[in-house]
N, C-alpha and C positions, 0 to 999 in steps of 0.2 A: 411132136407138137402136143397140143392140148386137145383132149377128147371129151365130149359130152355124150353120155349114153342115157337114154330115158326109155323105160318100158312100161307098157300098160296092157293088162290082160282083160278080156271081156269085149273086145271089138275086133272087127275083121280088117282094120286098116293098118297098113305099114307106111310110115313116112320117114324119109331120110333128110336130115338137115345138112346142107352143103354151103360152102362159102363162095361168093361171087368174086369177080375180079376186083371189086371195090371193097372186099372184106366184109360184106354184109351177109347175113344168114338168109338162106332160101329153103323152104320146105318142098321136097319132091315126093309126091305120092307114088309109092311102089306097088300098091295093090289096088284092085277095083272093088268097091263096096258091093257086097252081094245083097240085092234087094228083090222082093217078089215081082216088082214091075219091070225089071230088066230082063232081056231075053237071054 
């Protein structure tokens, strides 16, 4: 199939783009952002 790979350095977030049953793209967050106010 066709693949789309995008990378960004400098942030702590990882997101995966997947296709739904209706062939639309959906972003799935793979990591939790690290922030000082989170336990």
